[in-house]
N, C-alpha and C positions, 0 to 999 in steps of 0.2 A: 901323704903316704897312707897306703891301705894296710891295715893290720889284719892278720888272720888268727883265728882262735879255733880250738877243738871244742866241739860240743858232743856230749854223750846223750843219746836218747835211750832211756831205760824203761823197759816194759815189765809188767807184773802179771803173773798167772791169775786167771779167773777174775779179772777186773779190767776196767777201762783206764786204770791209772797209768799215766805216762809221765815220767820225770825227765826234764831236760837240764843237764848240768853243763855249765860253761867252765872249761879248764882255765887256769890262770896263765898258762904259757901263752906268749904272744909271738907270732912269726911275721916276717916281713913279706913272705911270698906264700902262695898256696902250695907250691911244690915243696918248700921247706916244712910246711905243716904236715903234708902227706908223708914226707920222708921221716919225720918224727914218729908218726903213727906206725910206719913200717918198722922202724928201728927200736921201738919201745913197746914190746909186748906186755910188759908189766903194767901198762896203763889199765888193762882189764882188771888187774888185782886192786888197783886204787878204787875203781867203781864198785867192785865186789865188797870192799870194806865199807863204803858209804851206803850201799844198797844190797845187803846180803840176800834178800828175798826176791831178787829180780829173776825174770826168766828170759831176758834178752837184752842185749846191749848193742847199739850201733854208734859208731864214731863218724863225725863229719867235720871237715874243715870249712869254716864260714868266715866271711869278712864282717866288718863292723856294720855295714849297711844291711846285710842279711840278719844279723842279730837284732837290729832295730826293727826290721820288718816282722820278724818272728815275734818280737815283744808286742808289737802293735796288733798283730793277729790274735795273740793270746789274750790281750786285754779286751778285744772286741767280741770275744765269744761268750 
């Protein structure tokens, strides 16, 4: 079974710093993940509490394989 997760890509002004946060919610389909993003605007407030000095946030639904691939790329840089 493929599991889907929400990741938040958070950027910061005047820096190259980028934070990637994986949310704990798990979804069984990509459409369920995207529906949660549409139906839960307060998700932005959660990130604002974690990273109040950010200047941009993007949310993406990714599966376990994507997370593994992103982790591998991050380690190789």
